N, C-alpha and C positions, 0 to 999 in steps of 0.2 A: 397527130399530123392530122389537121384538117380535112375534110373529105366535103366536094359537092354533094347537096341536098337531093334526098331520094324520094319520091312520090308512093307510097305506099297502100296498094293496093289488095295486095294476097300475102295473109298475114301466116306462118307454120306457128303451130304452139307445141309445144315440147316440157313434160311435167318429169317430177323428178322418176326416176323409177322402181315402180312396185310400193311408192307412197299414197293410199287411199286419202291421207289427207290434205292432198291440192287437189280434189276431185270439187271440192266448194268453189277454192278458186278458179280452177281450170275452166269450169260453169257460167261464173260470173264473168269471165274474161271473153270468153266465148259470143254471149249474149252484148255486154257490150261494145268487139268488134259491128256485130250483125248490127245492132243499130248504128254501125257510123256506115253500115252497107259496101263495107269489106266483106272479101271471102277467104274465108277461116280454112285449113289443111289442119288435120290434127296428126301430130307422128302416131305413127302404129304401135309404136311400144308403150307408149299413155295409155290409148284408147281402153285397155282394160281398168282403167281403176276410174273412167265415168262413160258404165253403159249406157245406151240411149241416149247419147250426145247427139243425135240429127245432125251431125258435124263428115265431114270428107276425110276418109282416113287415108293417107298416105304415109309410102316409109320416106328414108332420110336421103335418098336422092333424088324424089318428086320433090320436095321440100326445098329441097336446094336449087334446082332448077326450074322450080313453078313461083315461088316465093321472094317477095321485096325485102322483107323482114321475117325474123323469127323471134319470137318469145319463147323466155325459156324460163318455167315457176321451177327452182328449187335452190338451191346451195349451187358454191363454187363448182361442186364436185359434177354437181348435173350439167354446169355449161362447157367445164372440159373435156365432158364427152359429148357435147353436142359441137364444142368447135372441132374434134376431130373430125367427126363425120361431115362436117361441111365444111371443111378444110379445099375442099376444092371447087367452091362454090363461092359465086362474087355473090352471097348474100350475109347481110350484116345482123349481129344477134343482138339483142339485149334483156339484161337477167331479171326476175323479179325473184328477190329473196323470199324460202322459206325456210331459213333458217338461222344463226347469228349471221351479225352483219358483215357481208360479206367484201374480198376486194373485187370481185368482179360482177356479181350479182348483188347492184346496188342499189337500184327502190325498193323498197320496202309495202306491203300488200296494202295499210291503210293510205298508200298516196297513191299506190299505182292508176287509178282512173286517172287521177288530176295529170300526174307524169306523161300518161298515154296521150290523152286528147292534145298538150302543146307537142310531144314529140309526132302524133302524125298529124299535127298542122304546119310540119316542116319544123319547130321550134325545139333543137336539140342540139347537141354535142357530139362528133364521133371521133375514132382516134384507129388506126390501125397497128396490130397487134402483129408479131411474127411468131411463128410456130420452128421446132428444130425437126428434123429430119433424120432418123435413124436406119442403120441397116447392120448387118451380122453377118460377117464375113470366113467361112469355115475352108481351109483349104483351095483358097482364090474361089468360092465362088458363095452370091450371096443368098441364106439361107431364112432369113426372116426381115421384117422391115416393120415400122408404124412411124407415128409422127407423135408431137408433144408437146403442148402449147404451155405447162409450166415446167416441166424437167424431164431429165434422161438419166436415169441413178444406174450406173454398176456396182453391185453389192452383194457380199455374200449371203447367204441363204442356208437357214437350216444349219448352220455348225458355229463352233464359237472359236473360228479362228480366222485368222486375216487370209483378205485375196492381194496377191501383186498385180500391180500392172504399168506398162510402158505407157506414157504420155506422150504422145505427137503432134503438133501444132503446126499448121500449113507445112507440114513435110518434116518439119524441123521436132530435133528428139529433147524431150520438156526435162522430163525424170523418172525414175522409177520409182513407186510408190505402194506400202506398203502397208492397207488400213483397211475398215470398214466395208470402204466402198470409195465413190465420186459421185460428185453431183454437177449436172452440167445442165445450168439455167437458162432461162430466156431472163427479161426484164420483168414477165408478169411473173413469174413463179419466183424471181427473185425473194420476195413477201412469204415464199411457201418453205419446203423441206430447206433449202439453199440457208435461209434464215434465221431458222432454227439449228444447223450448223452451222453458226458463226458465221456468214454470210454477209456483203453488204444491197443494203436496199439501193435496187436499181430504179431509174423513173422507167416509167415504159415507152417512153417516149426516145428512150437512148437504141441505139443500134450495137449491143452489146452483150456479151456472154461470159458469165462467171463459172470457173471450175471451183468447185468447195471439195474439198476431201473431208470422209466420215472418219473421225474418230484416227486420224494416221497414227504413225508407228514413231515416226517422227517428226517430232514438234516444228522443225522450221519450216514442214508443208503445210502452209497457209493458201486462203482463196487469192484464188485470180482472175482479174477481169481483163477478157480479148473484146475484140474488134469481135463483130458482129457476124462478117463474111468469115472467120473462118473456117476453116476445117479442121476436125477435131480427129485424131486416130488414136485407140486404145486397144493394145495389143493385153490378153487375158494370160497370167501366167499361172503355173503351180493351179489351176482351178478344177474338179471336174463336173459336174452335169450338177449334181448335188450339193453345192457349195456354189456357185455365184450365176446371175443371172441380169439381164439388162429391165427394168420396171422404167416406164415411162407414162407421168404424169398417176403414178401410184394405181394406175386401175390397167395396165397391158404390162404382163412379165411374157421377157423372151429370155430361152436358157442358153447357158454358156457354156463351154467345156475350154480345156487350156490348147493357146493356139489361135485361138478365135480373133478377130479385131470386130471394137465395136469403131464406125466411123458417123459421126453426129455432122450435118450443118445447117444452116437456115433454110427452112422450104420455101419455095420461090413463091407460093401464093399466103400473102398474109390475111389476117383474119381484123372484121371491120365492128369494132366494140360500140353501141348507142349507146347517149347517157344524158341522162337531164341535165339541161342548160344551168344548170348549178352544181353539176359537179366537181367535189372537189377532192382530188387524188390526194394532198397531204390531209383533210380532213379526217378520210377514213383510215390511214395512217395513227392519226391520231387517236379516234375512238377504238380500234381494235388492235392497238401497244400499249393502250392504255396510256399516253404518252403524257404528263404534266399531270397526271392522279397525282392526288395526296395517297402516299403510305400508311395503311391501316396498321 
């Protein structure tokens, strides 16, 4: 989905947590932005890796409220964390990759200044992607909640046995499944854990959610794609606190006990991602998944 162009004046910087190797790139980026007469706010959790930076330090709330653009330096995991923390603010995000080629952080450091000059001059493409919101109900009360940009996973933990879940979509019973777990993924997350579990790749422009069983006991349990506005309700059966949990984006864990309900639906506020004008989703798929390469 194309969006209106922004006037970028205040830029937030977020780096990979605890990674000193991004310090040089952060310093170079801050100098570049200051030379363009832009205001720069540095994320407080990133400030420790670039001491004596002479930048204004800000928490995520201030960055969300004050910035016109947030630049994230790191891998896809760093961007996932930034998206969740800023999802209630209408601030677009741009990823500069510090690891392997990323699906989300798609600008390489060697091309950083070239692409940023173009983007700051208004030459870019953008799209809006949705997150999932999940909360756990126990005996009729909400006990915990979180957001996920990639996926919400209900899964076993720390034991070599399956869990049993009962699945409802829009109030209608779907099935009862015994497995290692269930992945509920956005289109963005369809190239992450859901893909390794045998799920389909979903173009991020689609309004869809995919449910992917993890090692189901019955092989007829297959991935299913549903409407993105669906309400998903999962009842956990025959589980204890040490056997099952909910994990959001592989980074946030919420404990489960038998009888808990996990409710999942699309979050109201989407996130806007900024890309260079030459961004090509299918080119990234070819490179990341090694399509068409000759087998060695």
